Backbone as XML, in Angstrom:
<?xml version="1.0"?>
<chain id="A" units="angstrom">
  <residue number="1" name="MET">
    <atom name="N" x="-77.024" y="-101.567" z="38.427"/>
    <atom name="CA" x="-77.353" y="-100.303" z="39.037"/>
    <atom name="C" x="-78.649" y="-99.796" z="38.390"/>
  </residue>
  <residue number="2" name="THR">
    <atom name="N" x="-79.499" y="-99.292" z="39.223"/>
    <atom name="CA" x="-80.782" y="-98.788" z="38.731"/>
    <atom name="C" x="-80.597" y="-97.447" z="38.029"/>
  </residue>
  <residue number="3" name="ARG">
    <atom name="N" x="-81.631" y="-97.058" z="37.338"/>
    <atom name="CA" x="-81.594" y="-95.781" z="36.616"/>
    <atom name="C" x="-81.426" y="-94.613" z="37.593"/>
  </residue>
  <residue number="4" name="ARG">
    <atom name="N" x="-82.097" y="-94.705" z="38.718"/>
    <atom name="CA" x="-81.989" y="-93.647" z="39.731"/>
    <atom name="C" x="-80.577" y="-93.597" z="40.313"/>
  </residue>
  <residue number="5" name="GLY">
    <atom name="N" x="-79.985" y="-94.759" z="40.537"/>
    <atom name="CA" x="-78.621" y="-94.823" z="41.058"/>
    <atom name="C" x="-77.619" y="-94.210" z="40.096"/>
  </residue>
  <residue number="6" name="LYS">
    <atom name="N" x="-77.783" y="-94.489" z="38.802"/>
    <atom name="CA" x="-76.896" y="-93.904" z="37.794"/>
    <atom name="C" x="-77.038" y="-92.385" z="37.767"/>
  </residue>
  <residue number="7" name="PHE">
    <atom name="N" x="-78.283" y="-91.913" z="37.862"/>
    <atom name="CA" x="-78.525" y="-90.471" z="37.853"/>
    <atom name="C" x="-77.875" y="-89.803" z="39.059"/>
  </residue>
  <residue number="8" name="LEU">
    <atom name="N" x="-78.028" y="-90.397" z="40.234"/>
    <atom name="CA" x="-77.438" y="-89.812" z="41.444"/>
    <atom name="C" x="-75.912" y="-89.835" z="41.382"/>
  </residue>
  <residue number="9" name="THR">
    <atom name="N" x="-75.355" y="-90.903" z="40.822"/>
    <atom name="CA" x="-73.899" y="-90.973" z="40.672"/>
    <atom name="C" x="-73.405" y="-89.891" z="39.711"/>
  </residue>
  <residue number="10" name="LEU">
    <atom name="N" x="-74.092" y="-89.742" z="38.591"/>
    <atom name="CA" x="-73.733" y="-88.701" z="37.626"/>
    <atom name="C" x="-73.859" y="-87.310" z="38.241"/>
  </residue>
  <residue number="11" name="LEU">
    <atom name="N" x="-74.914" y="-87.090" z="38.995"/>
    <atom name="CA" x="-75.119" y="-85.809" z="39.664"/>
    <atom name="C" x="-73.994" y="-85.523" z="40.655"/>
  </residue>
  <residue number="12" name="ALA">
    <atom name="N" x="-73.571" y="-86.534" z="41.409"/>
    <atom name="CA" x="-72.482" y="-86.358" z="42.372"/>
    <atom name="C" x="-71.167" y="-86.035" z="41.661"/>
  </residue>
  <residue number="13" name="VAL">
    <atom name="N" x="-70.892" y="-86.702" z="40.547"/>
    <atom name="CA" x="-69.657" y="-86.454" z="39.798"/>
    <atom name="C" x="-69.652" y="-85.038" z="39.224"/>
  </residue>
  <residue number="14" name="VAL">
    <atom name="N" x="-70.766" y="-84.608" z="38.663"/>
    <atom name="CA" x="-70.866" y="-83.255" z="38.107"/>
    <atom name="C" x="-70.725" y="-82.207" z="39.210"/>
  </residue>
  <residue number="15" name="ALA">
    <atom name="N" x="-71.338" y="-82.445" z="40.358"/>
    <atom name="CA" x="-71.232" y="-81.505" z="41.477"/>
    <atom name="C" x="-69.786" y="-81.411" z="41.968"/>
  </residue>
  <residue number="16" name="PHE">
    <atom name="N" x="-69.104" y="-82.541" z="42.052"/>
    <atom name="CA" x="-67.712" y="-82.549" z="42.498"/>
    <atom name="C" x="-66.822" y="-81.815" z="41.495"/>
  </residue>
  <residue number="17" name="ALA">
    <atom name="N" x="-67.025" y="-82.063" z="40.203"/>
    <atom name="CA" x="-66.242" y="-81.372" z="39.169"/>
    <atom name="C" x="-66.496" y="-79.867" z="39.216"/>
  </residue>
  <residue number="18" name="GLY">
    <atom name="N" x="-67.740" y="-79.473" z="39.433"/>
    <atom name="CA" x="-68.066" y="-78.054" z="39.556"/>
    <atom name="C" x="-67.390" y="-77.419" z="40.755"/>
  </residue>
  <residue number="19" name="PHE">
    <atom name="N" x="-67.370" y="-78.137" z="41.869"/>
    <atom name="CA" x="-66.700" y="-77.629" z="43.068"/>
    <atom name="C" x="-65.202" y="-77.459" z="42.821"/>
  </residue>
  <residue number="20" name="LEU">
    <atom name="N" x="-64.569" y="-78.444" z="42.182"/>
    <atom name="CA" x="-63.136" y="-78.330" z="41.890"/>
    <atom name="C" x="-62.844" y="-77.140" z="40.985"/>
  </residue>
  <residue number="21" name="LEU">
    <atom name="N" x="-63.651" y="-76.960" z="39.966"/>
    <atom name="CA" x="-63.475" y="-75.829" z="39.062"/>
    <atom name="C" x="-63.649" y="-74.507" z="39.798"/>
  </residue>
  <residue number="22" name="TRP">
    <atom name="N" x="-64.678" y="-74.395" z="40.595"/>
    <atom name="CA" x="-64.933" y="-73.164" z="41.347"/>
    <atom name="C" x="-63.793" y="-72.873" z="42.318"/>
  </residue>
  <residue number="23" name="SER">
    <atom name="N" x="-63.347" y="-73.883" z="43.074"/>
    <atom name="CA" x="-62.305" y="-73.640" z="44.076"/>
    <atom name="C" x="-60.971" y="-73.282" z="43.428"/>
  </residue>
  <residue number="24" name="THR">
    <atom name="N" x="-60.699" y="-73.829" z="42.256"/>
    <atom name="CA" x="-59.460" y="-73.496" z="41.553"/>
    <atom name="C" x="-59.505" y="-72.077" z="41.004"/>
  </residue>
  <residue number="25" name="LEU">
    <atom name="N" x="-60.584" y="-71.730" z="40.342"/>
    <atom name="CA" x="-60.671" y="-70.419" z="39.702"/>
    <atom name="C" x="-60.889" y="-69.283" z="40.689"/>
  </residue>
  <residue number="26" name="SER">
    <atom name="N" x="-61.520" y="-69.545" z="41.813"/>
    <atom name="CA" x="-61.780" y="-68.468" z="42.766"/>
    <atom name="C" x="-60.511" y="-68.004" z="43.470"/>
  </residue>
  <residue number="27" name="SER">
    <atom name="N" x="-59.475" y="-68.840" z="43.493"/>
    <atom name="CA" x="-58.227" y="-68.434" z="44.145"/>
    <atom name="C" x="-57.356" y="-67.580" z="43.230"/>
  </residue>
  <residue number="28" name="GLN">
    <atom name="N" x="-57.668" y="-67.517" z="41.952"/>
    <atom name="CA" x="-56.899" y="-66.725" z="40.996"/>
    <atom name="C" x="-57.397" y="-65.284" z="41.030"/>
  </residue>
  <residue number="29" name="ARG">
    <atom name="N" x="-56.637" y="-64.393" z="41.647"/>
    <atom name="CA" x="-57.063" y="-63.009" z="41.838"/>
    <atom name="C" x="-56.366" y="-62.015" z="40.907"/>
  </residue>
  <residue number="30" name="VAL">
    <atom name="N" x="-55.154" y="-62.355" z="40.425"/>
    <atom name="CA" x="-54.352" y="-61.435" z="39.612"/>
    <atom name="C" x="-53.821" y="-62.189" z="38.395"/>
  </residue>
  <residue number="31" name="GLU">
    <atom name="N" x="-53.833" y="-61.527" z="37.244"/>
    <atom name="CA" x="-53.248" y="-62.099" z="36.031"/>
    <atom name="C" x="-52.158" y="-61.158" z="35.538"/>
  </residue>
  <residue number="32" name="CYS">
    <atom name="N" x="-50.979" y="-61.711" z="35.253"/>
    <atom name="CA" x="-49.851" y="-60.903" z="34.785"/>
    <atom name="C" x="-49.293" y="-61.470" z="33.487"/>
  </residue>
  <residue number="33" name="SER">
    <atom name="N" x="-48.800" y="-60.571" z="32.647"/>
    <atom name="CA" x="-48.100" y="-60.930" z="31.414"/>
    <atom name="C" x="-46.744" y="-60.242" z="31.439"/>
  </residue>
  <residue number="34" name="VAL">
    <atom name="N" x="-45.708" y="-60.974" z="31.027"/>
    <atom name="CA" x="-44.360" y="-60.406" z="30.983"/>
    <atom name="C" x="-43.710" y="-60.739" z="29.647"/>
  </residue>
  <residue number="35" name="ALA">
    <atom name="N" x="-42.770" y="-59.895" z="29.247"/>
    <atom name="CA" x="-41.902" y="-60.154" z="28.099"/>
    <atom name="C" x="-40.470" y="-60.145" z="28.620"/>
  </residue>
  <residue number="36" name="VAL">
    <atom name="N" x="-39.690" y="-61.147" z="28.213"/>
    <atom name="CA" x="-38.327" y="-61.312" z="28.703"/>
    <atom name="C" x="-37.383" y="-61.418" z="27.512"/>
  </residue>
  <residue number="37" name="ALA">
    <atom name="N" x="-36.255" y="-60.717" z="27.584"/>
    <atom name="CA" x="-35.189" y="-60.844" z="26.589"/>
    <atom name="C" x="-34.042" y="-61.604" z="27.239"/>
  </residue>
  <residue number="38" name="PHE">
    <atom name="N" x="-33.630" y="-62.715" z="26.592"/>
    <atom name="CA" x="-32.564" y="-63.546" z="27.151"/>
    <atom name="C" x="-31.803" y="-64.218" z="26.011"/>
  </residue>
  <residue number="39" name="SER">
    <atom name="N" x="-30.495" y="-64.112" z="26.032"/>
    <atom name="CA" x="-29.613" y="-64.741" z="25.036"/>
    <atom name="C" x="-29.993" y="-64.375" z="23.606"/>
  </residue>
  <residue number="40" name="GLY">
    <atom name="N" x="-30.334" y="-63.133" z="23.377"/>
    <atom name="CA" x="-30.647" y="-62.677" z="22.041"/>
    <atom name="C" x="-32.040" y="-63.022" z="21.546"/>
  </residue>
  <residue number="41" name="SER">
    <atom name="N" x="-32.850" y="-63.627" z="22.380"/>
    <atom name="CA" x="-34.227" y="-63.967" z="22.005"/>
    <atom name="C" x="-35.189" y="-63.305" z="22.970"/>
  </residue>
  <residue number="42" name="GLU">
    <atom name="N" x="-36.414" y="-63.196" z="22.547"/>
    <atom name="CA" x="-37.435" y="-62.619" z="23.419"/>
    <atom name="C" x="-38.618" y="-63.572" z="23.497"/>
  </residue>
  <residue number="43" name="GLY">
    <atom name="N" x="-39.155" y="-63.701" z="24.697"/>
    <atom name="CA" x="-40.318" y="-64.556" z="24.905"/>
    <atom name="C" x="-41.310" y="-63.870" z="25.808"/>
  </residue>
  <residue number="44" name="SER">
    <atom name="N" x="-42.534" y="-64.334" z="25.764"/>
    <atom name="CA" x="-43.566" y="-63.760" z="26.625"/>
    <atom name="C" x="-44.351" y="-64.888" z="27.276"/>
  </residue>
  <residue number="45" name="GLY">
    <atom name="N" x="-44.935" y="-64.557" z="28.402"/>
    <atom name="CA" x="-45.740" y="-65.533" z="29.117"/>
    <atom name="C" x="-46.745" y="-64.837" z="29.997"/>
  </residue>
  <residue number="46" name="SER">
    <atom name="N" x="-47.771" y="-65.557" z="30.373"/>
    <atom name="CA" x="-48.780" y="-65.004" z="31.274"/>
    <atom name="C" x="-49.181" y="-66.077" z="32.271"/>
  </residue>
  <residue number="47" name="ALA">
    <atom name="N" x="-49.646" y="-65.623" z="33.426"/>
    <atom name="CA" x="-50.067" y="-66.537" z="34.481"/>
    <atom name="C" x="-51.017" y="-65.806" z="35.411"/>
  </residue>
  <residue number="48" name="SER">
    <atom name="N" x="-51.804" y="-66.567" z="36.141"/>
    <atom name="CA" x="-52.679" y="-65.989" z="37.160"/>
    <atom name="C" x="-52.390" y="-66.679" z="38.482"/>
  </residue>
  <residue number="49" name="ALA">
    <atom name="N" x="-52.589" y="-65.937" z="39.554"/>
    <atom name="CA" x="-52.317" y="-66.460" z="40.893"/>
    <atom name="C" x="-53.089" y="-65.632" z="41.911"/>
  </residue>
  <residue number="50" name="SER">
    <atom name="N" x="-52.911" y="-65.984" z="43.168"/>
    <atom name="CA" x="-53.624" y="-65.271" z="44.225"/>
    <atom name="C" x="-52.980" y="-63.931" z="44.558"/>
  </residue>
  <residue number="51" name="SER">
    <atom name="N" x="-51.689" y="-63.751" z="44.232"/>
    <atom name="CA" x="-51.027" y="-62.471" z="44.488"/>
    <atom name="C" x="-50.271" y="-62.024" z="43.237"/>
  </residue>
  <residue number="52" name="GLU">
    <atom name="N" x="-49.993" y="-60.732" z="43.154"/>
    <atom name="CA" x="-49.267" y="-60.192" z="42.003"/>
    <atom name="C" x="-47.858" y="-60.756" z="41.940"/>
  </residue>
  <residue number="53" name="GLU">
    <atom name="N" x="-47.220" y="-60.897" z="43.081"/>
    <atom name="CA" x="-45.862" y="-61.438" z="43.133"/>
    <atom name="C" x="-45.813" y="-62.854" z="42.552"/>
  </residue>
  <residue number="54" name="ASP">
    <atom name="N" x="-46.757" y="-63.700" z="42.946"/>
    <atom name="CA" x="-46.794" y="-65.072" z="42.435"/>
    <atom name="C" x="-47.103" y="-65.107" z="40.941"/>
  </residue>
  <residue number="55" name="ALA">
    <atom name="N" x="-48.030" y="-64.267" z="40.503"/>
    <atom name="CA" x="-48.394" y="-64.238" z="39.083"/>
    <atom name="C" x="-47.219" y="-63.762" z="38.231"/>
  </residue>
  <residue number="56" name="LEU">
    <atom name="N" x="-46.487" y="-62.754" z="38.696"/>
    <atom name="CA" x="-45.314" y="-62.278" z="37.955"/>
    <atom name="C" x="-44.246" y="-63.359" z="37.862"/>
  </residue>
  <residue number="57" name="ARG">
    <atom name="N" x="-43.990" y="-64.037" z="38.968"/>
    <atom name="CA" x="-42.973" y="-65.091" z="38.980"/>
    <atom name="C" x="-43.343" y="-66.216" z="38.004"/>
  </residue>
  <residue number="58" name="GLU">
    <atom name="N" x="-44.587" y="-66.659" z="38.051"/>
    <atom name="CA" x="-45.007" y="-67.753" z="37.177"/>
    <atom name="C" x="-45.060" y="-67.328" z="35.709"/>
  </residue>
  <residue number="59" name="ALA">
    <atom name="N" x="-45.413" y="-66.075" z="35.444"/>
    <atom name="CA" x="-45.402" y="-65.579" z="34.066"/>
    <atom name="C" x="-43.972" y="-65.539" z="33.532"/>
  </residue>
  <residue number="60" name="GLN">
    <atom name="N" x="-43.030" y="-65.160" z="34.377"/>
    <atom name="CA" x="-41.624" y="-65.133" z="33.962"/>
    <atom name="C" x="-41.126" y="-66.554" z="33.696"/>
  </residue>
  <residue number="61" name="VAL">
    <atom name="N" x="-41.521" y="-67.499" z="34.524"/>
    <atom name="CA" x="-41.148" y="-68.900" z="34.293"/>
    <atom name="C" x="-41.698" y="-69.372" z="32.949"/>
  </residue>
  <residue number="62" name="ALA">
    <atom name="N" x="-42.941" y="-69.010" z="32.656"/>
    <atom name="CA" x="-43.551" y="-69.395" z="31.376"/>
    <atom name="C" x="-42.835" y="-68.740" z="30.203"/>
  </residue>
  <residue number="63" name="ALA">
    <atom name="N" x="-42.407" y="-67.505" z="30.369"/>
    <atom name="CA" x="-41.702" y="-66.798" z="29.293"/>
    <atom name="C" x="-40.304" y="-67.364" z="29.079"/>
  </residue>
  <residue number="64" name="CYS">
    <atom name="N" x="-39.651" y="-67.781" z="30.137"/>
    <atom name="CA" x="-38.275" y="-68.274" z="30.037"/>
    <atom name="C" x="-38.195" y="-69.716" z="29.532"/>
  </residue>
  <residue number="65" name="GLY">
    <atom name="N" x="-39.258" y="-70.471" z="29.657"/>
    <atom name="CA" x="-39.235" y="-71.879" z="29.257"/>
    <atom name="C" x="-38.697" y="-72.114" z="27.855"/>
  </residue>
  <residue number="66" name="PRO">
    <atom name="N" x="-39.280" y="-71.505" z="26.827"/>
    <atom name="CA" x="-38.791" y="-71.742" z="25.461"/>
    <atom name="C" x="-37.434" y="-71.101" z="25.163"/>
  </residue>
  <residue number="67" name="LEU">
    <atom name="N" x="-37.007" y="-70.153" z="25.985"/>
    <atom name="CA" x="-35.749" y="-69.446" z="25.727"/>
    <atom name="C" x="-34.541" y="-70.154" z="26.312"/>
  </residue>
  <residue number="68" name="SER">
    <atom name="N" x="-34.740" y="-71.050" z="27.258"/>
    <atom name="CA" x="-33.624" y="-71.667" z="27.966"/>
    <atom name="C" x="-33.413" y="-73.101" z="27.490"/>
  </residue>
  <residue number="69" name="ARG">
    <atom name="N" x="-32.132" y="-73.457" z="27.395"/>
    <atom name="CA" x="-31.772" y="-74.796" z="26.927"/>
    <atom name="C" x="-31.342" y="-75.714" z="28.069"/>
  </residue>
  <residue number="70" name="SER">
    <atom name="N" x="-31.016" y="-75.142" z="29.200"/>
    <atom name="CA" x="-30.563" y="-75.949" z="30.336"/>
    <atom name="C" x="-31.121" y="-75.354" z="31.622"/>
  </residue>
  <residue number="71" name="MET">
    <atom name="N" x="-30.926" y="-76.066" z="32.704"/>
    <atom name="CA" x="-31.392" y="-75.571" z="33.995"/>
    <atom name="C" x="-30.648" y="-74.292" z="34.370"/>
  </residue>
  <residue number="72" name="ASN">
    <atom name="N" x="-29.362" y="-74.213" z="34.049"/>
    <atom name="CA" x="-28.607" y="-72.987" z="34.335"/>
    <atom name="C" x="-29.186" y="-71.803" z="33.573"/>
  </residue>
  <residue number="73" name="ASP">
    <atom name="N" x="-29.538" y="-72.015" z="32.299"/>
    <atom name="CA" x="-30.169" y="-70.948" z="31.509"/>
    <atom name="C" x="-31.511" y="-70.555" z="32.108"/>
  </residue>
  <residue number="74" name="ARG">
    <atom name="N" x="-32.267" y="-71.540" z="32.539"/>
    <atom name="CA" x="-33.593" y="-71.261" z="33.105"/>
    <atom name="C" x="-33.472" y="-70.408" z="34.366"/>
  </residue>
  <residue number="75" name="ILE">
    <atom name="N" x="-32.500" y="-70.727" z="35.209"/>
    <atom name="CA" x="-32.288" y="-69.951" z="36.435"/>
    <atom name="C" x="-31.827" y="-68.538" z="36.091"/>
  </residue>
  <residue number="76" name="ALA">
    <atom name="N" x="-30.881" y="-68.429" z="35.151"/>
    <atom name="CA" x="-30.387" y="-67.104" z="34.749"/>
    <atom name="C" x="-31.505" y="-66.272" z="34.125"/>
  </residue>
  <residue number="77" name="CYS">
    <atom name="N" x="-32.329" y="-66.892" z="33.303"/>
    <atom name="CA" x="-33.431" y="-66.168" z="32.668"/>
    <atom name="C" x="-34.447" y="-65.701" z="33.706"/>
  </residue>
  <residue number="78" name="SER">
    <atom name="N" x="-34.714" y="-66.533" z="34.685"/>
    <atom name="CA" x="-35.703" y="-66.151" z="35.704"/>
    <atom name="C" x="-35.215" y="-64.995" z="36.571"/>
  </residue>
  <residue number="79" name="ARG">
    <atom name="N" x="-33.904" y="-64.779" z="36.597"/>
    <atom name="CA" x="-33.343" y="-63.659" z="37.366"/>
    <atom name="C" x="-33.181" y="-62.395" z="36.522"/>
  </residue>
  <residue number="80" name="THR">
    <atom name="N" x="-33.460" y="-62.484" z="35.238"/>
    <atom name="CA" x="-33.370" y="-61.332" z="34.338"/>
    <atom name="C" x="-34.617" y="-60.469" z="34.498"/>
  </residue>
  <residue number="81" name="PRO">
    <atom name="N" x="-34.453" y="-59.160" z="34.687"/>
    <atom name="CA" x="-35.640" y="-58.301" z="34.788"/>
    <atom name="C" x="-36.441" y="-58.331" z="33.483"/>
  </residue>
  <residue number="82" name="PRO">
    <atom name="N" x="-37.753" y="-58.376" z="33.564"/>
    <atom name="CA" x="-38.564" y="-58.409" z="32.349"/>
    <atom name="C" x="-38.468" y="-57.103" z="31.560"/>
  </residue>
  <residue number="83" name="VAL">
    <atom name="N" x="-38.583" y="-57.207" z="30.241"/>
    <atom name="CA" x="-38.602" y="-56.040" z="29.364"/>
    <atom name="C" x="-39.889" y="-55.256" z="29.602"/>
  </residue>
  <residue number="84" name="SER">
    <atom name="N" x="-40.978" y="-55.972" z="29.742"/>
    <atom name="CA" x="-42.256" y="-55.331" z="30.062"/>
    <atom name="C" x="-43.072" y="-56.266" z="30.938"/>
  </residue>
  <residue number="85" name="ARG">
    <atom name="N" x="-43.958" y="-55.670" z="31.709"/>
    <atom name="CA" x="-44.850" y="-56.454" z="32.560"/>
    <atom name="C" x="-46.153" y="-55.699" z="32.735"/>
  </residue>
  <residue number="86" name="GLN">
    <atom name="N" x="-47.213" y="-56.462" z="32.822"/>
    <atom name="CA" x="-48.538" y="-55.866" z="32.972"/>
    <atom name="C" x="-49.388" y="-56.815" z="33.805"/>
  </residue>
  <residue number="87" name="CYS">
    <atom name="N" x="-50.029" y="-56.267" z="34.826"/>
    <atom name="CA" x="-50.884" y="-57.070" z="35.698"/>
    <atom name="C" x="-52.272" y="-56.446" z="35.788"/>
  </residue>
  <residue number="88" name="ARG">
    <atom name="N" x="-53.257" y="-57.295" z="35.994"/>
    <atom name="CA" x="-54.628" y="-56.822" z="36.200"/>
    <atom name="C" x="-55.307" y="-57.741" z="37.200"/>
  </residue>
  <residue number="89" name="THR">
    <atom name="N" x="-56.207" y="-57.167" z="37.957"/>
    <atom name="CA" x="-56.965" y="-57.970" z="38.913"/>
    <atom name="C" x="-58.139" y="-58.621" z="38.199"/>
  </residue>
  <residue number="90" name="LEU">
    <atom name="N" x="-58.461" y="-59.807" z="38.651"/>
    <atom name="CA" x="-59.567" y="-60.560" z="38.045"/>
    <atom name="C" x="-60.830" y="-60.421" z="38.852"/>
  </residue>
</chain>
């Protein structure tokens, strides 16, 4: 491959990576943080998404992950109202 061919290939890869990064980050409109108390422990998590509802749900999933030992615990924790929650638009 010639030097020009390598440069054009590198340029195409960088442009594609930039497009993927831009398209992923531009869809994130809201960031939420939650604190959850479950089974005598407390955990916190944060997430971003295109809507507040999605960001809250994913933040709760992140907070419940370390607190739950089984799938049943994970489901029960995800249904527990958060102790605190805070959202902001990006």
